[in-house]
KEMAR-45933 format. One record per residue (C-alpha): y, x, z. Coordinates in Angstrom, 3 decimals. Example, Ala and Ser with C-alpha at 12.3 -4.5 7.8 and 13.67 -1.06 7.14 Angstrom:
2
        v        u        w
   -4.500   12.300    7.800
   -1.060   13.670    7.140
This chain:
822
        v        u        w
 -132.407  -38.889   45.554
 -134.216  -35.593   45.151
 -133.722  -34.800   48.840
 -135.482  -37.882   50.197
 -139.066  -38.115   51.357
 -141.213  -39.857   53.931
 -140.288  -38.380   57.278
 -142.653  -38.489   60.270
 -140.672  -40.156   63.050
 -141.778  -41.684   66.325
 -142.858  -45.269   65.689
 -141.942  -48.047   68.119
 -143.765  -51.364   67.871
 -140.978  -53.132   69.778
 -138.305  -51.995   67.344
 -140.518  -52.602   64.314
 -141.299  -56.187   65.373
 -137.656  -56.888   66.059
 -136.540  -55.377   62.750
 -139.129  -57.340   60.759
 -138.753  -60.560   62.757
 -142.538  -60.693   63.118
 -144.814  -61.258   66.105
 -147.847  -59.296   67.252
 -151.279  -60.894   67.204
 -152.202  -61.950   70.779
 -154.224  -59.452   72.805
 -156.762  -62.143   73.696
 -157.817  -62.397   70.047
 -159.472  -58.967   70.180
 -162.545  -59.674   72.307
 -164.123  -56.249   71.746
 -161.002  -54.575   73.150
 -161.038  -56.840   76.210
 -164.697  -55.978   76.785
 -164.011  -52.244   76.501
 -161.407  -52.445   79.274
 -163.784  -53.833   81.875
 -164.208  -51.195   84.588
 -167.404  -52.774   85.848
 -165.675  -54.413   88.815
 -164.405  -57.963   88.635
 -162.687  -60.347   91.070
 -165.304  -62.292   93.024
 -167.857  -59.480   93.235
 -169.089  -58.670   96.733
 -169.881  -55.365   98.413
 -170.517  -53.930  101.875
 -167.577  -52.040  103.385
 -167.182  -49.943  106.526
 -165.135  -51.814  109.145
 -161.934  -49.922  109.876
 -161.975  -50.412  113.644
 -165.612  -49.322  113.912
 -166.758  -46.931  111.178
 -170.396  -47.265  112.274
 -170.507  -50.919  111.280
 -170.107  -52.690  107.937
 -169.197  -56.146  106.692
 -169.281  -58.045  103.406
 -166.015  -58.087  101.427
 -164.964  -59.729   98.161
 -162.957  -58.061   95.381
 -159.605  -59.831   94.975
 -158.203  -57.667   92.176
 -158.520  -54.182   90.670
 -156.017  -51.502   89.673
 -157.694  -48.491   88.065
 -159.898  -46.945   90.725
 -158.252  -49.032   93.480
 -159.768  -52.285   94.741
 -158.009  -54.997   96.754
 -160.631  -56.384   99.167
 -160.865  -59.241  101.658
 -163.528  -59.457  104.352
 -165.617  -62.614  103.996
 -164.620  -65.073  106.689
 -160.868  -64.918  106.143
 -161.058  -67.684  103.532
 -157.714  -68.020  101.742
 -155.853  -66.010  104.385
 -154.355  -62.925  102.687
 -152.928  -61.208  105.738
 -155.927  -58.915  106.216
 -156.360  -57.938  102.536
 -156.616  -54.192  102.149
 -156.693  -51.635   99.334
 -159.247  -48.865   99.046
 -160.016  -46.053   96.632
 -163.468  -46.244   95.035
 -163.709  -42.460   95.071
 -163.110  -42.017   98.808
 -163.838  -45.310  100.594
 -167.170  -46.125  102.267
 -168.286  -48.821   99.767
 -171.818  -49.958   98.911
 -173.600  -52.685   96.936
 -174.979  -55.749   98.693
 -178.262  -54.898  100.461
 -177.377  -51.261  101.125
 -177.064  -51.719  104.908
 -180.496  -53.319  105.163
 -182.085  -50.537  103.083
 -180.394  -47.763  105.082
 -180.696  -49.274  108.582
 -176.949  -49.740  108.968
 -175.317  -52.451  111.088
 -173.604  -55.481  109.542
 -171.167  -56.772  112.163
 -168.350  -59.349  111.991
 -164.894  -57.700  112.269
 -162.890  -58.542  115.400
 -160.229  -60.529  113.550
 -162.664  -63.266  112.449
 -165.251  -63.128  115.215
 -164.253  -66.543  116.545
 -164.595  -68.126  113.088
 -168.216  -66.972  112.625
 -170.388  -68.049  115.574
 -173.669  -67.459  113.699
 -173.569  -64.242  111.631
 -176.992  -64.645  109.989
 -176.332  -68.197  108.839
 -172.882  -67.216  107.529
 -174.282  -64.313  105.515
 -177.012  -66.459  103.988
 -174.371  -68.945  102.915
 -171.833  -66.508  101.387
 -174.444  -64.308   99.700
 -176.320  -67.184   98.071
 -175.902  -66.614   94.314
 -173.313  -63.871   94.938
 -172.722  -61.105   92.396
 -172.881  -57.606   93.869
 -170.590  -54.835   92.653
 -172.567  -52.469   90.354
 -174.460  -49.854   92.380
 -174.050  -47.135   89.724
 -170.232  -47.410   89.949
 -170.235  -47.105   93.753
 -172.648  -44.216   94.117
 -173.653  -41.030   92.296
 -172.021  -39.249   89.361
 -170.608  -42.421   87.813
 -168.740  -43.462   90.957
 -165.251  -44.739   90.216
 -165.459  -44.062   86.490
 -164.695  -46.575   83.776
 -168.079  -47.215   82.085
 -166.552  -46.582   78.664
 -165.499  -43.081   79.760
 -169.166  -42.227   80.263
 -169.546  -42.005   76.476
 -168.139  -38.493   76.469
 -168.150  -36.007   73.558
 -171.644  -34.548   73.394
 -173.337  -37.816   74.394
 -176.193  -38.927   72.156
 -176.919  -42.373   70.709
 -179.159  -43.850   68.012
 -177.684  -45.382   64.866
 -179.577  -47.695   62.547
 -179.532  -46.810   58.872
 -177.186  -49.121   56.939
 -179.453  -48.739   53.889
 -182.733  -49.322   55.736
 -182.530  -51.163   59.058
 -186.080  -50.178   60.066
 -184.913  -46.564   60.373
 -182.590  -44.958   62.916
 -181.417  -41.429   63.694
 -179.742  -39.674   66.585
 -175.966  -39.219   66.475
 -173.639  -37.102   68.604
 -170.356  -38.438   69.940
 -167.617  -36.162   68.590
 -164.706  -38.255   69.865
 -164.213  -41.433   71.902
 -160.943  -43.251   71.216
 -160.860  -46.332   73.426
 -164.476  -47.144   72.531
 -164.105  -46.279   68.865
 -166.571  -43.432   68.415
 -166.578  -40.648   65.862
 -170.291  -39.955   65.333
 -172.069  -37.019   63.724
 -175.748  -36.968   62.776
 -177.902  -34.732   64.955
 -178.663  -31.547   63.032
 -175.322  -31.484   61.175
 -173.277  -29.844   63.941
 -171.307  -27.680   61.498
 -170.498  -30.369   58.935
 -168.235  -33.422   59.222
 -169.004  -34.688   55.713
 -171.208  -37.536   56.942
 -169.254  -38.422   60.109
 -168.769  -42.119   60.833
 -166.355  -44.113   63.002
 -168.064  -47.007   64.809
 -167.023  -49.128   67.795
 -169.455  -48.706   70.678
 -170.356  -52.437   70.708
 -171.560  -52.354   67.071
 -174.956  -54.100   66.816
 -176.398  -51.112   64.899
 -175.628  -48.603   67.701
 -178.073  -48.086   70.586
 -178.931  -45.802   73.476
 -181.430  -42.986   72.833
 -184.993  -44.307   72.985
 -184.190  -47.690   71.441
 -186.070  -47.036   68.166
 -189.298  -46.059   69.944
 -189.101  -49.074   72.272
 -188.678  -51.531   69.396
 -191.075  -50.011   66.879
 -188.482  -48.542   64.492
 -188.869  -45.249   62.647
 -186.792  -42.323   63.957
 -185.883  -40.163   60.975
 -182.700  -38.899   59.288
 -181.179  -41.109   56.578
 -181.975  -40.310   52.955
 -178.453  -38.981   52.334
 -179.004  -35.988   54.656
 -182.801  -35.652   54.700
 -182.878  -33.030   51.959
 -180.477  -30.749   53.843
 -183.262  -29.509   56.135
 -187.046  -29.159   55.993
 -189.352  -31.618   57.728
 -190.207  -28.918   60.275
 -186.509  -28.465   61.088
 -186.033  -32.191   61.683
 -189.058  -32.295   63.986
 -187.681  -29.320   65.916
 -184.371  -31.175   66.322
 -186.216  -34.231   67.659
 -188.063  -32.081   70.172
 -184.783  -30.572   71.384
 -183.231  -34.034   71.782
 -186.119  -35.223   73.964
 -185.812  -32.140   76.182
 -182.083  -32.717   76.689
 -182.295  -36.504   76.966
 -181.319  -36.594   80.643
 -178.178  -34.523   80.121
 -176.797  -36.378   77.107
 -177.848  -39.976   77.808
 -175.403  -42.799   78.512
 -176.054  -45.701   80.950
 -178.167  -48.447   79.372
 -176.064  -51.223   80.897
 -173.096  -49.972   78.863
 -174.425  -52.034   75.937
 -175.060  -55.211   77.927
 -172.053  -56.948   76.318
 -173.164  -56.076   72.778
 -173.645  -59.121   70.503
 -177.260  -60.280   70.383
 -178.763  -60.447   66.881
 -180.429  -63.802   66.233
 -183.146  -64.895   63.790
 -182.115  -65.487   60.173
 -183.641  -67.846   57.581
 -182.808  -66.035   54.325
 -185.428  -65.417   51.637
 -185.568  -62.778   48.912
 -183.765  -63.768   45.696
 -181.336  -66.209   47.332
 -177.795  -66.133   45.991
 -174.637  -66.131   48.107
 -171.044  -64.927   48.096
 -170.257  -61.653   49.827
 -167.636  -59.023   50.594
 -168.736  -55.422   50.155
 -167.990  -53.766   53.558
 -167.297  -50.438   51.788
 -164.626  -52.070   49.567
 -163.657  -55.374   51.242
 -161.051  -56.453   48.732
 -162.793  -59.211   46.719
 -165.456  -61.871   47.180
 -168.327  -61.495   44.715
 -171.657  -63.147   43.862
 -174.516  -61.381   45.663
 -178.292  -61.542   46.105
 -180.666  -61.209   49.057
 -182.505  -58.173   47.716
 -185.014  -57.636   50.523
 -186.051  -59.226   53.813
 -187.198  -56.651   56.403
 -188.072  -58.931   59.308
 -186.747  -61.953   61.180
 -183.564  -60.086   62.079
 -182.560  -57.966   59.069
 -182.213  -58.405   55.324
 -180.554  -56.481   52.506
 -177.733  -57.903   50.381
 -176.743  -56.463   46.998
 -173.453  -57.169   45.181
 -174.399  -58.486   41.724
 -173.758  -56.182   38.757
 -174.951  -57.280   35.294
 -174.118  -54.071   33.443
 -177.251  -52.460   31.920
 -175.860  -48.944   32.383
 -175.216  -49.184   36.134
 -176.744  -46.339   38.139
 -176.090  -47.112   41.809
 -176.287  -50.450   43.586
 -173.835  -51.763   46.201
 -176.353  -52.826   48.824
 -176.223  -52.929   52.612
 -178.096  -54.313   55.602
 -177.123  -57.677   57.112
 -178.149  -59.915   59.985
 -177.440  -63.592   60.630
 -174.038  -62.878   62.235
 -172.902  -60.253   59.730
 -169.328  -60.679   58.560
 -168.515  -61.173   54.906
 -171.416  -63.377   53.741
 -170.706  -66.951   52.616
 -172.517  -69.883   51.015
 -172.238  -70.454   47.265
 -168.981  -72.293   46.358
 -167.235  -71.185   49.616
 -164.454  -69.509   47.611
 -163.915  -72.579   45.436
 -163.739  -74.906   48.463
 -161.142  -72.669   50.106
 -159.024  -72.180   46.988
 -159.930  -68.504   46.664
 -160.727  -66.409   43.611
 -164.349  -65.347   43.190
 -164.641  -62.085   41.288
 -167.287  -62.447   38.517
 -170.056  -59.812   38.467
 -169.284  -56.796   36.258
 -170.822  -57.499   32.837
 -170.515  -61.303   33.205
 -169.582  -62.864   29.839
 -166.190  -64.589   30.028
 -163.678  -64.904   32.837
 -164.448  -68.440   34.065
 -167.334  -67.999   36.467
 -169.449  -71.092   37.118
 -172.067  -71.014   39.891
 -174.249  -73.750   38.382
 -174.554  -71.904   35.059
 -175.045  -68.570   36.805
 -177.866  -69.837   39.010
 -179.558  -71.334   35.953
 -179.234  -68.065   34.005
 -180.670  -66.062   36.910
 -183.356  -68.598   37.762
 -182.331  -68.332   41.391
 -181.481  -70.726   44.209
 -178.417  -70.708   46.447
 -178.912  -69.859   50.106
 -178.565  -73.178   52.008
 -175.633  -73.797   54.332
 -177.990  -73.717   57.334
 -178.513  -69.967   56.814
 -174.906  -69.226   57.703
 -173.269  -69.415   61.126
 -170.514  -71.952   61.722
 -167.047  -70.499   61.188
 -164.287  -71.057   63.707
 -160.540  -71.338   63.284
 -159.862  -71.063   67.039
 -158.878  -67.404   67.209
 -155.117  -67.118   67.773
 -154.265  -65.319   64.511
 -151.505  -66.676   62.276
 -149.958  -65.632   58.979
 -147.407  -62.786   59.162
 -148.690  -61.577   62.522
 -148.907  -57.818   62.967
 -151.797  -55.754   64.301
 -153.491  -52.379   63.848
 -156.456  -52.022   61.479
 -158.827  -49.349   60.210
 -158.405  -48.375   56.578
 -161.821  -49.223   55.032
 -161.367  -46.535   52.365
 -160.497  -43.825   54.925
 -161.801  -44.765   58.411
 -159.870  -41.848   59.964
 -156.712  -43.871   59.345
 -155.548  -46.714   61.570
 -152.630  -48.520   59.946
 -150.134  -51.257   60.690
 -151.486  -54.487   59.212
 -149.927  -57.847   58.364
 -151.931  -61.077   58.136
 -151.153  -62.394   54.668
 -153.761  -65.169   54.494
 -156.170  -67.058   56.813
 -159.346  -68.923   55.911
 -161.668  -70.114   58.700
 -162.741  -66.956   60.573
 -161.348  -64.507   58.010
 -158.084  -62.625   57.656
 -156.499  -61.042   54.603
 -154.686  -57.930   55.796
 -152.029  -55.926   54.028
 -152.150  -52.338   55.325
 -148.940  -50.336   55.498
 -148.544  -46.580   55.388
 -151.943  -45.710   53.884
 -152.095  -42.326   52.173
 -153.309  -44.192   49.085
 -152.172  -47.820   48.623
 -155.009  -50.373   48.675
 -155.219  -54.143   47.998
 -155.314  -56.664   50.835
 -158.611  -56.280   52.684
 -160.768  -59.129   53.979
 -161.957  -58.890   57.595
 -163.541  -61.202   60.124
 -161.489  -62.237   63.162
 -164.341  -60.707   65.210
 -164.223  -57.392   63.365
 -164.338  -54.316   65.599
 -162.081  -52.486   63.153
 -158.939  -54.423   64.109
 -156.872  -53.842   67.242
 -153.789  -55.224   69.009
 -150.346  -53.718   68.448
 -150.017  -50.684   70.685
 -153.740  -49.868   70.873
 -153.337  -46.485   69.159
 -150.471  -45.444   71.429
 -152.422  -46.475   74.514
 -155.415  -44.421   73.439
 -153.493  -41.414   72.160
 -154.464  -41.863   68.511
 -152.147  -41.434   65.524
 -151.088  -44.760   64.023
 -150.027  -44.543   60.378
 -146.372  -45.680   60.440
 -144.981  -47.887   57.655
 -143.813  -46.083   54.545
 -140.078  -45.720   54.738
 -138.049  -43.317   52.662
 -135.859  -41.471   55.130
 -133.391  -38.978   53.782
 -134.204  -35.472   54.972
 -131.723  -34.189   57.524
 -129.529  -31.381   56.269
 -131.407  -31.054   53.011
 -128.089  -30.168   51.409
 -124.968  -28.965   53.150
 -121.382  -28.875   52.019
 -120.754  -25.221   51.147
 -117.411  -23.664   50.286
 -117.617  -20.307   48.559
 -114.524  -18.173   49.285
 -113.735  -17.649   45.617
 -114.411  -21.160   44.287
 -113.458  -23.543   47.154
 -115.555  -26.371   45.660
 -117.246  -29.058   47.803
 -120.849  -29.899   46.947
 -122.588  -33.114   47.969
 -124.624  -33.180   51.160
 -127.202  -35.516   52.582
 -126.236  -37.419   55.699
 -128.256  -37.659   58.890
 -130.895  -40.257   59.760
 -131.148  -42.257   56.585
 -127.408  -42.957   56.077
 -126.490  -43.390   52.420
 -125.108  -40.384   50.601
 -121.370  -40.174   50.559
 -118.962  -37.647   49.067
 -117.137  -35.335   51.448
 -113.388  -35.856   51.542
 -110.713  -33.339   52.405
 -110.651  -34.276   56.082
 -114.379  -33.665   56.639
 -115.563  -30.439   58.241
 -117.254  -28.073   55.820
 -119.166  -24.795   55.836
 -117.100  -21.656   55.365
 -118.756  -18.340   54.434
 -122.222  -19.669   55.213
 -121.373  -20.830   58.774
 -121.735  -24.440   59.895
 -118.647  -26.298   61.030
 -120.219  -28.130   64.022
 -122.471  -25.993   66.241
 -125.761  -27.198   67.721
 -125.400  -29.758   70.505
 -127.920  -29.046   73.264
 -129.421  -31.610   75.613
 -129.781  -29.775   78.925
 -132.591  -31.769   80.455
 -132.325  -30.153   83.901
 -128.765  -31.341   84.462
 -127.854  -34.399   86.552
 -128.124  -37.527   84.386
 -125.969  -39.881   86.464
 -126.245  -43.617   87.070
 -126.201  -44.791   83.448
 -128.785  -42.553   81.796
 -132.527  -42.669   82.463
 -133.618  -39.126   83.368
 -137.133  -39.793   82.007
 -135.748  -40.806   78.619
 -133.272  -37.921   78.600
 -136.236  -35.567   79.097
 -137.798  -36.970   75.908
 -134.757  -36.227   73.735
 -134.889  -33.268   71.331
 -133.662  -29.944   72.658
 -130.766  -29.937   70.213
 -129.094  -31.755   67.315
 -127.276  -30.105   64.437
 -125.647  -27.937   63.254
 -123.876  -29.920   60.545
 -120.955  -32.199   59.822
 -119.067  -32.982   63.074
 -118.842  -36.744   62.690
 -122.505  -37.097   61.754
 -123.848  -34.760   64.445
 -121.817  -36.382   67.226
 -122.729  -39.856   66.032
 -126.401  -38.909   66.233
 -125.919  -37.448   69.732
 -124.199  -40.606   70.998
 -126.874  -42.842   69.461
 -129.591  -40.853   71.266
 -127.688  -41.165   74.563
 -127.246  -44.922   74.167
 -130.970  -45.322   73.559
 -131.721  -43.202   76.644
 -129.741  -45.490   78.962
 -131.003  -47.896   81.577
 -128.813  -50.517   79.927
 -127.747  -49.370   76.424
 -125.046  -52.028   76.168
 -123.394  -50.733   79.324
 -123.212  -47.182   77.992
 -121.766  -48.517   74.747
 -119.025  -50.190   76.804
 -118.180  -46.897   78.479
 -117.994  -45.066   75.164
 -116.044  -47.681   73.217
 -112.619  -46.817   71.830
 -109.657  -48.029   73.855
 -107.386  -49.683   71.303
 -104.275  -48.877   73.354
 -105.076  -45.167   73.610
 -103.757  -42.562   71.200
 -105.988  -42.108   68.149
 -107.005  -38.469   67.867
 -110.287  -38.539   65.970
 -112.487  -40.666   63.770
 -113.757  -44.170   64.582
 -117.507  -44.664   64.181
 -119.399  -47.924   64.697
 -122.365  -47.568   67.086
 -124.948  -50.191   67.976
 -127.074  -51.021   71.018
 -129.817  -53.538   71.683
 -130.480  -55.000   75.112
 -132.370  -58.115   76.273
 -132.572  -59.691   72.825
 -128.900  -59.158   71.982
 -127.267  -56.702   69.616
 -124.050  -54.956   70.669
 -121.614  -53.149   68.399
 -118.492  -51.126   69.230
 -116.134  -48.596   67.686
 -116.411  -45.163   69.296
 -114.034  -42.262   68.697
 -115.558  -38.931   67.651
 -113.827  -35.686   66.702
 -113.818  -34.172   63.210
 -113.406  -30.462   63.823
 -115.503  -27.820   65.543
 -112.726  -26.579   67.850
 -112.698  -29.963   69.633
 -116.456  -30.501   70.000
 -116.904  -28.796   73.393
 -114.034  -30.758   74.964
 -115.328  -34.011   73.421
 -118.815  -33.500   74.887
 -117.437  -32.646   78.347
 -115.151  -35.692   78.453
 -117.964  -37.963   77.281
 -120.211  -36.638   80.072
 -117.462  -37.378   82.612
 -117.143  -40.915   81.224
 -120.858  -41.406   81.865
 -120.577  -39.820   85.339
 -123.222  -37.218   84.588
 -123.070  -33.423   84.732
 -120.429  -32.110   82.268
 -123.106  -29.800   80.891
 -125.732  -32.516   80.257
 -125.001  -32.165   76.535
 -122.729  -29.899   74.587
 -122.607  -26.715   72.503
 -123.587  -24.606   75.535
 -127.280  -24.281   76.461
 -128.057  -24.257   80.208
 -130.812  -21.717   80.737
 -131.727  -21.359   84.408
 -128.973  -22.753   86.590
 -126.145  -25.103   85.688
 -122.661  -23.686   86.314
 -121.689  -27.053   87.856
 -124.450  -26.777   90.500
 -125.395  -30.348   89.565
 -128.932  -30.133   90.956
 -127.635  -31.236   94.380
 -126.585  -34.643   93.079
 -128.668  -37.789   93.418
 -128.236  -41.207   91.888
 -127.242  -42.618   95.291
 -124.305  -40.160   95.300
 -123.101  -40.821   91.757
 -119.542  -41.812   92.606
 -117.121  -39.782   90.566
 -117.759  -36.144   91.364
 -116.067  -35.315   88.062
 -112.835  -36.772   86.737
 -110.713  -39.481   88.320
 -111.986  -42.571   90.092
 -111.943  -45.783   88.075
 -110.804  -48.996   89.730
 -111.504  -51.283   86.823
 -114.807  -53.084   86.373
 -117.315  -50.964   84.530
 -117.005  -51.371   80.791
 -113.607  -53.131   80.754
 -110.895  -51.181   78.957
 -107.352  -51.461   80.360
 -105.578  -54.634   79.414
 -108.700  -56.797   79.658
 -109.570  -56.679   75.976
 -112.698  -55.231   74.420
 -113.725  -54.352   70.902
 -117.404  -54.790   71.805
 -119.080  -57.325   69.560
 -122.193  -59.200   70.677
 -124.406  -60.388   67.845
 -126.911  -63.036   68.955
 -130.236  -62.843   67.183
 -131.238  -65.767   65.021
 -133.561  -68.091   66.971
 -136.514  -67.420   64.680
 -136.169  -63.651   65.103
 -135.544  -63.569   68.801
 -138.351  -62.171   70.868
 -138.956  -60.603   74.220
 -139.177  -56.828   74.174
 -142.316  -55.661   75.899
 -144.640  -52.718   76.160
 -148.164  -53.086   74.841
 -150.834  -51.749   77.120
 -154.413  -52.444   78.012
 -154.917  -51.730   81.668
 -154.096  -54.809   83.686
 -155.656  -58.233   83.564
 -152.541  -59.573   85.243
 -149.655  -60.123   82.823
 -146.236  -58.718   83.578
 -143.142  -58.454   81.494
 -141.203  -55.241   81.561
 -138.274  -57.233   80.237
 -137.846  -58.757   83.713
 -137.651  -55.405   85.477
 -134.254  -54.687   86.972
 -133.253  -51.658   84.971
 -130.310  -50.801   87.220
 -130.726  -47.533   89.118
 -129.995  -47.495   92.838
 -126.270  -47.292   93.344
 -125.411  -48.001   89.727
 -122.432  -50.208   88.827
 -123.008  -53.944   88.653
 -121.379  -56.817   86.845
 -120.345  -55.328   83.541
 -118.161  -57.795   81.708
 -119.877  -60.107   79.258
 -123.480  -59.130   80.080
 -126.080  -61.513   81.410
 -127.490  -60.174   84.670
 -131.039  -61.027   85.634
 -131.229  -61.873   89.336
 -134.826  -63.003   89.186
 -136.119  -59.908   90.989
 -133.668  -60.314   93.859
 -134.487  -64.009   94.313
 -138.211  -63.300   94.272
 -137.756  -60.483   96.749
 -135.604  -62.675   99.029
 -138.239  -65.403   98.903
 -140.941  -62.851   99.691
 -138.901  -61.485  102.600
 -138.302  -64.973  103.986
 -142.016  -65.732  103.884
 -142.684  -62.384  105.497
 -140.295  -63.220  108.361
 -141.875  -66.616  108.957
 -145.452  -65.388  108.858
 -145.209  -62.161  110.824
 -142.284  -63.197  113.129
 -141.107  -59.673  113.507
 -137.883  -57.881  112.965
 -137.421  -56.632  109.424
 -137.929  -52.889  109.298
 -135.205  -50.596  108.088
 -135.576  -47.175  106.586
 -133.621  -44.102  107.612
 -132.646  -41.650  104.923
 -130.676  -38.478  105.252
 -128.508  -39.430  102.256
 -124.969  -40.500  103.179
 -124.118  -43.007  100.486
 -120.535  -43.537  101.547
 -119.050  -40.165  100.645
 -119.728  -37.402   98.136
 -121.258  -34.255   99.627
 -118.972  -31.391  100.539
 -120.119  -27.879   99.549
 -121.071  -26.935  103.110
 -123.454  -29.847  103.732
 -125.052  -29.921  100.255
 -128.860  -29.885  100.338
 -131.494  -30.149   97.647
 -132.884  -33.706   97.642
 -136.368  -32.288   97.196
 -136.078  -30.562  100.581
 -134.896  -33.664  102.447
 -137.383  -35.144  104.884
 -137.858  -38.868  105.076
 -137.493  -40.450  108.525
 -139.372  -43.753  108.788
 -138.715  -46.416  111.419
 -142.125  -48.009  110.941
 -145.676  -47.024  110.038
 -146.182  -47.352  106.254
 -149.772  -48.454  106.926
 -148.269  -51.692  108.246
 -145.767  -52.235  105.439
 -145.978  -55.496  103.568
 -145.414  -55.792   99.827
 -141.805  -56.748  100.555
 -141.350  -53.608  102.678
 -142.655  -51.411   99.852
 -140.350  -53.112   97.358
 -137.373  -52.667   99.689
 -138.155  -48.985  100.094
 -138.343  -48.457   96.306
 -135.054  -50.303   95.810
 -133.441  -47.675   98.046
 -134.558  -44.846   95.719
 -133.807  -43.857   92.138
 -137.067  -45.603   91.151
 -135.560  -49.032   91.835
 -136.403  -50.337   88.317
 -140.102  -49.977   89.178
 -139.900  -52.241   92.231
 -140.809  -55.318   90.174
 -144.136  -53.767   89.167
 -145.034  -53.214   92.828
 -144.086  -56.815   93.567
 -146.239  -58.102   90.689
 -149.181  -55.877   91.634
 -148.873  -56.838   95.336
 -148.956  -53.215   96.427
 -148.491  -52.967  100.187
 -148.196  -49.889  102.395
 -151.920  -49.146  102.411
 -152.110  -49.212   98.635
 -148.915  -47.139   98.365
 -150.496  -44.331  100.403
 -153.524  -44.317   98.079
 -151.548  -43.970   94.861
 -151.848  -40.711   92.918
 -150.251  -39.484   89.682
 -153.246  -40.444   87.432
 -153.446  -43.912   89.007
 -149.707  -44.474   88.654
 -149.766  -43.448   84.983
 -152.778  -45.588   84.131
 -152.001  -48.744   86.099
 -148.241  -48.885   85.706
 -148.055  -47.725   82.083
 -145.523  -45.024   82.974
 -144.746  -41.913   80.979
 -145.147  -38.578   82.719
 -141.488  -38.105   83.714
 -140.966  -41.438   85.540
 -144.487  -41.216   87.022
 -143.769  -37.783   88.537
 -140.454  -39.039   89.923
 -142.182  -42.047   91.518
 -144.968  -39.886   92.948
 -142.318  -37.596   94.490
 -141.154  -40.535   96.633
 -144.732  -41.564   97.425
 -145.475  -38.011   98.595
 -142.381  -38.105  100.822
 -143.735  -41.286  102.435
 -147.170  -39.685  102.855
 -145.651  -36.576  104.464
 -143.531  -38.686  106.832
 -146.609  -40.757  107.680
 -148.665  -37.679  108.588
 -145.825  -36.157  110.618
 -144.774  -39.317  112.478
 -147.735  -41.669  112.695
 -151.028  -39.905  111.827
 -151.891  -39.236  115.468
């Protein structure tokens, strides 16, 4: 089709994995990514903390867990007792490394709650601090306080990079960009040119802090490729400038403490081996140790027997370099060895080749042992750097596995390339979702999607002939028939359908997802436009299958329009139902309004009318706890059941081998949680839709937590007072904006347990997030410390839901200050 092309659409790993029936490579297989996420603090570290009851005294505490810049601490002496655990913010709390009190003449004193357990303070401290690991001083004090160490490599920072053609040389590089530890580097002196830019992960063995070359006796000079661009005097002037600005642009030296240590090799010049060229890692070829620099570095050259060759494929290696193998490794693993260019014949034989060259094979002892314990399997998906164009990060599929090496097929590259060979420890491969987490463009798979509205059915007044048109969203082309809406005199049949994001979204639709929908759809063919609108709404629901039930065609009702099959996916199941849509433009407005009323949202949430400043329905006064039927008649039937007890909703179970749990990929928490287990029902939303499996796990866990809370604390469960009256819809005279309502608390949020926090959230329109708070063990103290950046980072929330959650947190904070702060 001449109208089709590759269309840039938002890529979803969850949908892609489900569509392909594949699984993502486990996060734990990417050790360099795990290392990059360390914030410097780890459970078990100790620090000195101001005692709450007496701010002039301090005591030793242990880190229990971390959440962004928040630490959960327990004073030493409480043992396994969690009741006195408390959260604090690194940026504001009075925290210090072990030994700070002694150096600054401050008092270490046992807190009142454990005084009886510690009769001898000095002896206790000697015991608990013996072999203890202190929290890093640089992350508790000074400019770096509270910052993730990786974030300290900011644009403008300087590093030293060893020359890949001569390891005894290094030159200064500037950080242009830092994407989750993957650095875009530019040689010092080439500020205006990106021609020689390189992408390197910060843990690369060839990357060092400024000053490394001088300390280790290496030459500091620009690589040969750029040396001719400036005079020697210019380069010396650049070096002088770097030394003057060293303080401003330096990065902490301990940032590289987790970098792999380069060991001693035993290669000799002239030895033969098999190797993969890192610049074109597509084949395994015979290679030679061309030069040995010292005990750590040697140069490998890919063999080329052609007399006319001009440039050599050589690069620096060390004992742990990826892509070097003993002679015969390919043969033993059933792999093809590519003969050197110019080799006579196609059947390469190592014994003959070594004899012809008069060379010896590098012994097995020169090579590190390879491991197969890495977690990767064939057909797994991941993200990988395109070796031909390092700017690109593509979706990759594992097509083959041999020892510690993967063969990856990259999808979506601008120029197709063969399968590339990478080590399982490569720093150019990443888990699914890494690009999205770090805000970098992932190359989506190539998929020909038909351009929307590339052609339209046009009827000229004098000819009255229908031309073909291209359907929306990749549907196959079909000829218009006489009942389809067409364009008359250059005007579209179906007008634009606007999504009015400010309007009340009701109990079924997720306001955060509604906010992410396009501003409008269409104009175009009525059936196609409305089908697209309904599909977007279904995908924006808390429970897509439930919305599909509400929209499905009642078989006993009069048929006025056109039946379209729509689909929904929820909790590993596929749902399908016939939905009635209208064919002609004069019925579109009424169709949209009635559909809105079905979904119990504002009648103007979507339709041909754009809401500019204020909705004519005054829907801003509505909250999700007051959803009950402000528009249309009240329904007495169970949600989703059409009259008569029948349903045309089909449930298609996934095949066992393709069934998987939908989950978000993120790289913030150590603690695992599954978003699939979150109760996605908004507060006050209908329960028990026919035929759906309901997950009561959250409620049972909460009940268990509440029971434990009652037994331990032996106090009356707190209740929360809200000004919302959930039993009746608001009358016009007592309508108030929810934003202006003040929260009245019956208890001090500082004393709330985790169960209290969860109960509070379940009473708001952020109820689906309660499970996260339960998993993260966030009590009242931690709740009061949460801010928008922390919520976004630690809970993996998009901006809309995060702002909504923070609105409720701010209401609690305000109530706390007004009622309890004194």
